[in-house]
C-alpha positions in Angstrom: 0.2 -0.3 -0.3 1.5 3.4 -1.3 2.4 6.0 1.4 2.8 9.6 1.8 5.1 11.9 3.3 4.8 15.1 4.6 8.3 17.8 5.6 8.4 20.8 7.7 11.6 23.0 7.5 12.9 25.5 10.7 15.8 26.9 11.4 16.6 24.1 14.5 14.9 21.1 13.2 13.6 19.2 9.8 10.2 17.3 11.0 9.4 14.6 8.6 6.1 13.1 9.2 4.0 9.7 7.3 1.5 7.9 8.4 1.6 4.4 10.0 1.4 1.3 7.6 -2.5 0.1 7.3 -3.8 3.1 8.5 -6.5 5.0 5.8 -6.1 9.0 4.5 -8.7 9.3 7.7 -6.6 7.8 10.8 -4.4 10.1 9.8 -5.0 12.7 12.3 -5.8 11.0 15.2 -2.5 8.7 16.4 -2.0 8.2 12.6 1.5 9.2 12.2 5.3 8.9 12.7 7.2 11.6 13.4 11.0 11.9 13.3 12.6 16.0 14.2 16.5 16.2 12.6 18.4 19.7 14.6 19.7 21.5 12.6 23.0 22.6 13.7 24.9 26.4 13.0 26.8 25.7 10.1 23.9 23.0 8.4 21.9 24.3 5.6 18.7 23.6 6.5 17.5 23.7 3.1 20.3 21.0 2.1 19.5 19.0 5.3 16.4 18.8 3.8 16.9 17.8 1.3 19.1 14.8 2.5 16.5 13.9 4.8 13.8 13.7 2.2 16.2 11.8 0.0 17.6 9.1 2.9 14.0 8.9 3.6 12.7 7.9 -0.2 15.4 5.4 -0.4 14.1 3.5 2.7 10.5 3.8 2.3 9.9 3.2 -1.0 6.1 2.7 -0.5 5.8 6.6 -0.2 4.1 7.7 -3.8 3.8 11.6 -2.6 5.9 14.3 -0.7 4.5 17.5 0.5 7.5 19.6 1.6 6.0 23.1 3.9 8.2 26.5 2.9 7.8 29.9 4.6 8.0 32.1 1.8 8.9 32.4 -1.6 12.0 32.9 -1.2 12.0 29.9 0.7 10.0 27.8 -1.7 13.3 28.8 -3.9 16.0 27.8 -1.8 13.8 24.4 -1.3 13.9 23.7 -4.7 17.4 24.6 -5.5 18.4 21.7 -3.1 16.4 19.1 -4.2 17.1 19.6 -7.0 20.8 19.0 -6.5 19.7 15.6 -6.0 17.4 15.3 -8.1 14.6 14.7 -6.7 11.5 15.5 -8.6 8.4 13.7 -6.9 7.4 16.4 -4.3 5.4 19.5 -4.3 5.6 22.5 -2.1 2.7 23.8 0.2 2.3 27.0 1.8 3.6 26.9 6.4 -0.3 28.8 6.4 -2.1 26.5 4.1 -0.5 22.7 5.8 -1.7 24.1 9.3 -5.2 25.3 8.7 -5.4 21.6 6.9 -5.1 20.2 9.9 -6.5 21.7 11.9 -9.9 21.2 10.1 -9.2 18.1 9.9 -9.3 17.7 13.8 -12.3 19.5 13.7 -11.2 22.6 15.8 -12.0 24.9 12.6 -15.5 24.5 12.6 -17.4 27.2 13.8 -15.4 30.1 12.8 -14.9 32.3 9.8 -11.8 34.3 9.9 -9.2 32.8 12.6 -5.4 33.6 13.3 -2.3 31.6 13.0 0.4 32.5 15.6 3.5 30.9 14.8 6.7 31.3 16.7 9.6 28.9 16.2 13.4 29.7 16.2 13.8 31.5 14.3 11.4 33.9 14.3 7.0 35.2 14.7 4.6 34.0 11.9 1.2 36.1 11.7 -1.5 35.6 10.3 -5.2 36.4 9.0 -7.0 33.2 7.3 -10.3 32.5 6.1 -11.0 29.4 7.2 -13.7 28.3 4.1 -11.1 29.3 1.5 -7.9 29.4 3.3 -6.9 32.7 1.8 -4.7 35.1 3.6 -5.8 38.1 4.1 -2.6 39.7 5.8 0.6 38.0 7.1 3.7 39.2 8.8 6.6 37.9 10.2 9.7 39.2 12.7 12.7 38.4 13.5 12.3 40.3 17.2 11.1 37.5 19.3 12.0 34.1 18.2 12.8 30.2 20.3 16.8 31.0 20.3 16.3 34.7 21.5 14.0 33.1 24.6 17.3 31.3 24.7 19.8 33.6 25.0 17.7 35.8 27.7 17.8 32.5 29.6 21.7 32.5 29.4 23.2 35.7 29.4 20.7 35.4 33.5 22.7 32.4 33.8 25.7 33.7 33.4 24.6 37.0 34.8 24.2 35.1 38.1 27.8 33.7 38.5 26.4 29.7 38.7 27.7 29.8 34.7 31.0 30.8 33.4 30.9 32.3 30.0 32.1 30.0 26.8 35.2 30.8 25.7 34.7 29.0 22.5 31.6 29.2 20.5 31.2 25.9 20.4 31.0 25.8 24.0 28.6 29.0 23.8 26.5 26.9 21.1 26.5 24.1 24.3 25.3 26.1 26.6 22.6 27.2 24.3 21.3 24.0 23.7 21.5 23.6 27.2 19.1 26.7 28.5 16.8 25.4 25.3 16.3 22.2 27.5 15.1 24.0 30.7 13.0 26.1 28.8 11.0 23.2 27.2 10.7 21.7 31.0 9.2 24.2 32.1 6.0 24.1 29.7 5.1 21.3 32.1 7.8 22.2 35.8 7.9 25.1 38.0 11.8 24.9 38.0 14.4 23.0 35.8 17.9 21.7 36.9 20.7 20.9 34.0 24.2 20.2 34.5 26.1 21.3 31.6 30.2 22.0 31.7 30.6 25.2 32.7 28.1 24.9 35.7 24.3 23.9 36.5 21.8 25.4 35.2 18.8 25.9 37.4 15.5 28.8 36.6 12.0 28.6 37.8 8.8 29.5 36.0 8.6 32.9 37.5 11.9 33.4 36.7 11.3 32.6 33.3 8.1 34.6 32.7 9.7 37.8 34.2 12.5 37.5 31.1 10.5 36.7 28.5 7.7 39.5 29.1 8.6 41.9 27.2 8.8 40.1 24.1 6.0 38.4 24.4 3.7 41.3 25.0 6.0 43.3 21.8 4.6 40.1 19.9 1.3 40.1 21.0 1.0 43.5 20.3 2.4 42.7 16.2 -1.0 40.2 16.7 -3.0 42.9 16.9 -2.2 44.9 14.4 -2.0 42.0 12.2 -5.4 41.9 12.9 -6.3 45.4 12.9 -4.5 45.8 8.7 -6.3 42.7 8.1 -9.6 44.2 8.2 -10.8 40.9 9.0 -13.4 40.0 11.9 -10.8 37.3 13.9 -12.9 35.1 16.2 -10.1 33.6 17.5 -6.0 32.7 17.8 -4.3 29.6 17.7 -0.5 29.4 18.9 1.3 27.2 16.9 5.0 26.3 16.6 7.6 24.9 19.0 7.8 27.7 21.6 3.6 27.5 22.0 3.8 25.2 24.8 5.0 28.4 26.6 2.0 29.2 28.7 2.4 32.7 29.6 1.9 33.0 25.4 -1.4 32.3 25.6 -2.0 34.0 28.5 -0.9 37.8 27.3 -2.5 37.2 24.2 -5.7 36.1 25.3 -6.0 39.6 27.6 -4.6 42.0 24.5 -6.7 40.3 22.1 -10.2 40.2 23.9 -11.0 36.2 22.2 -10.3 32.7 22.3 -6.7 31.7 21.8 -6.1 27.8 21.4 -2.6 26.3 21.4 -3.5 22.5 19.9 -1.9 18.9 21.1 1.5 18.9 19.7 1.7 22.4 18.5 5.5 22.0 16.7 4.1 19.2 14.2 0.9 20.8 12.9 3.0 22.1 9.7 4.1 19.1 9.0 1.7 17.0 9.4 -0.9 19.1 7.9 2.2 18.8 4.4 1.2 14.8 4.7 -2.7 15.4 4.6 -1.8 17.8 1.5 0.1 15.7 0.0 -0.8 14.3 -3.5 1.4 11.8 -6.2 3.0 15.2 -9.0 2.0 14.7 -12.1 3.9 14.4 -14.2 4.0 15.9 -18.0 3.3 13.5 -21.0 5.5 14.6 -24.2 2.5 16.1 -26.1 2.0 13.9 -30.1 4.2 15.1 -32.9 3.7 13.9 -35.8 6.6 11.7 -38.0 8.8 14.2 -39.8 9.2 12.8 -43.1 12.9 12.2 -44.5 13.9 13.8 -47.5 13.1 12.5 -51.2 10.4 10.1 -49.6 7.6 12.1 -48.7 5.7 15.3 -51.1 7.1 18.6 -51.8 4.7 20.1 -49.2 6.3 17.3 -46.5 9.8 18.5 -47.8 9.0 22.4 -47.2 7.7 21.7 -43.6 11.4 21.3 -42.7 11.7 24.4 -42.4 11.3 26.9 -39.2 7.8 27.4 -37.5 8.6 31.1 -37.9 8.8 31.0 -41.8 6.2 28.0 -42.4 3.8 30.9 -44.0 6.8 32.2 -46.0 8.6 29.4 -47.7 6.2 26.8 -47.7 4.1 28.5 -50.3 6.9 30.1 -52.1 8.1 26.6 -52.2 5.0 24.5 -53.7 5.8 27.7 -56.5 8.9 26.6 -57.5 8.6 23.3 -57.2 5.4 23.6 -59.4 7.4 26.4 -61.7 9.7 23.3 -62.5 7.6 20.2 -63.2 5.7 22.5 -66.1 2.9 22.9 -64.1 0.6 26.4 -64.9 2.9 28.6 -62.5 5.9 27.2 -64.6 4.0 28.3 -68.0 3.4 31.9 -66.7 6.5 32.6 -65.4 8.0 32.0 -68.9 5.8 33.7 -70.7 6.6 36.5 -68.3 10.1 36.4 -68.5 9.6 36.3 -72.5 7.4 39.5 -71.9 9.8 41.3 -70.1 12.7 40.8 -72.9 10.4 41.6 -75.9 10.0 44.7 -74.0 13.8 45.0 -73.0 14.8 44.2 -76.7 12.3 46.9 -78.3 13.7 49.8 -75.6 17.6 48.9 -76.9 16.1 49.1 -80.9 14.7 52.5 -80.3 17.7 54.0 -78.3 20.0 52.6 -81.2 17.6 54.3 -83.9 17.8 57.8 -82.7 21.5 57.6 -81.9 22.3 56.9 -85.2 23.5 53.4 -84.8 19.8 50.7 -84.4 20.9 49.6 -87.8 24.2 47.9 -87.2 22.5 46.2 -83.8 19.7 45.1 -86.3 21.4 43.6 -89.1 24.2 42.2 -86.5 28.2 42.1 -86.8 28.5 40.0 -89.4 32.6 40.1 -88.9 31.8 38.2 -85.9 30.0 35.7 -87.9 32.2 34.7 -89.7 35.3 34.8 -88.3 36.5 31.7 -86.9 39.5 30.2 -88.0 38.6 26.4 -86.8 36.7 23.9 -89.2 34.2 23.6 -86.9 31.8 26.6 -86.8 30.0 27.6 -84.2 26.9 29.2 -84.0 27.2 33.3 -83.4 26.0 33.7 -79.8 25.0 37.6 -79.5 23.7 39.2 -76.8 22.3 42.7 -76.9 24.5 45.7 -76.1 22.9 47.4 -72.1 25.4 50.2 -72.9 23.3 52.6 -73.8 21.1 52.1 -70.9 21.3 50.3 -67.9 19.3 47.6 -68.1 15.9 46.9 -66.3 15.8 44.6 -63.1 13.5 42.4 -64.5 15.9 41.7 -66.7 19.0 40.9 -64.5 17.0 39.1 -61.7 16.2 37.0 -64.9 19.5 35.9 -65.6 20.2 35.0 -62.0 17.5 32.8 -61.6 17.9 31.1 -64.7 21.6 30.6 -66.4 21.8 30.5 -69.3 22.2 27.5 -71.4 25.4 25.9 -72.4 25.9 25.0 -76.0 27.8 22.5 -77.5 29.6 22.4 -80.3 28.7 20.0 -83.2 30.7 16.7 -83.8 30.3 16.4 -87.6 33.3 17.4 -89.7 32.9 18.3 -93.1 32.6 22.0 -94.9 31.4 25.3 -92.6 27.6 25.7 -93.4 26.4 29.1 -94.0 26.7 31.4 -91.3 23.3 32.1 -89.7 20.6 34.6 -89.0 21.4 36.6 -86.3 20.1 36.2 -82.6 19.3 37.0 -79.4 20.1 35.0 -76.6 18.2 36.0 -73.5 18.6 33.6 -70.3 15.8 30.5 -70.2 13.9 31.1 -73.7 15.2 30.0 -77.1 17.4 32.3 -79.3 15.4 35.0 -80.7 15.5 35.2 -84.8 16.6 38.6 -85.5 14.8 40.3 -89.0 16.6 42.8 -90.8 14.9 45.5 -91.7 15.5 47.4 -95.3 17.4 50.7 -95.2 14.7 52.4 -96.8 12.7 51.8 -94.7 14.1 53.7 -91.5 13.8 56.9 -91.5 16.4 59.0 -92.5 17.1 61.8 -89.8 19.4 64.7 -90.7 23.2 65.3 -90.0 24.3 67.1 -87.6 24.3 71.4 -88.5 27.7 72.7 -89.6 29.8 75.2 -87.2 29.4 78.5 -87.6 
C-alpha cells in the first residue's frame, strides 16, 4: 500500500511525518503519524539538510508515493527547489506553511464554527502572524519578525545564568552553542514544571517558572502587540487565535495573547508538529507531464513536396511553404511554370524594343538589327559554332526584371557539333535571352528606316 510523506523545514529542526502502515487517510489525524525531528546545526544549511532527509526517507521507504514540503515564503521555496534539484528529487510538491496548518486544524475539527482566524506561529528563527479565511484558505494579511524567536528566548536565559555567577562564559563558539542547547532544554522543561536544573560542563542551569516569565514578558507583550496590529490591518473579523510552533507550549504566551486580543486563544496538541502533519495531509502524487505527440517527419526525398517544405522553421512556415510550392510546380512544367516563362518572355521583348528604339534614335540601330557579319565569319577553325550575341546595353542601364531573370535562370550551355566538313553558311543574327530559345532578329531594309538630318555645321 502506498503512503505519503510530510516535511516541515525549520531553523532548528527538520521534521518528517508519515502514516503508520495500514492506516487510511481518515486516520492520519488521530494517532496515525510517525513524526521524527532532525536537529539542524549552526554550520548546516536547513535546505540542504531537508533535501538529504527527504532523499534518505524516500530511499528507505519505497512505498511513499507522494511528498509535500511546507515552505515559509517564496525565497524559502526557491532555496528548497535548488537543494532538491541538486539531489535529483522531483516527486514532491511545495505547500505554504499556512495552508498546511489550516488543513490539519480543519481535519481535527478545531476550526469548526470559525470563519476567520489568526495563526500565531512562533519558532526558532522568528514569529509569523497570519489572518486566514477558514473556508477558502485565503490569507488576508501576514507579517513576520525576528525580534522575538525561540533562539532569542534561549539567549535571554543564557545571559541571566551567566550574570547570576553560576555559569562561566564559554571561551569558544562551540561552548557557547552547547550552553544555548542547555538553556533550550530548560525552557522546554518549564512548559510542564515550575523549576528546572540542567547540568552542563560550565555549571548548573537553575531556572524557575517565575524567573523565566519575568525574562520573556516584554518580548511576549511585543509579539501580542504585533498580532493585534496584523489583525487590524487585515480588516477582517477574526474570531480566534491559534498558537502553533515550537514555542507555543510556553503558558505565558497564551495568557498574554488572550489578554491583549480579547478573544479565544487556542493551543493544539503537539503544536510544533501541526505544520508537518498538515503537509502530509496535503501530499498528492506529482503529475508527470507527458510529452505532446509529435507528427513524424518524413525523410528528404521520401515524402511529397509539401512535406519537404515543412522542414523549415515554424516562423518561416507560412512564407517559405508558399514559395517552395510555386518553385516546385514551376520546375515540373505546371501552370505556374508556364506563366513564369511567359512573363520572362514579355520582359525580354520589352527590353529588346527599348534597346532598338534607343539605338535608332542615336543613329546606330541598323548595326544592332543587322548583326555583326564579321564576328560571324571570322572563325578560323574547321568547326563552325553558331554565333551567340547578347544585346548591348551600353546605351542605358539594364532593367531590374532582366537582371533578376539572368540570376534566377543561368544561360544554357551550347555544345559544339561533332560533325566535320565544310563550314555551314552563316545563320541569321540571333539574340539569346536567358531561359528562352534564341530569338532571330529580323533584318529591316534601309529604305524603311527614317532618315535623320545630320549634324548642323558649326558657324
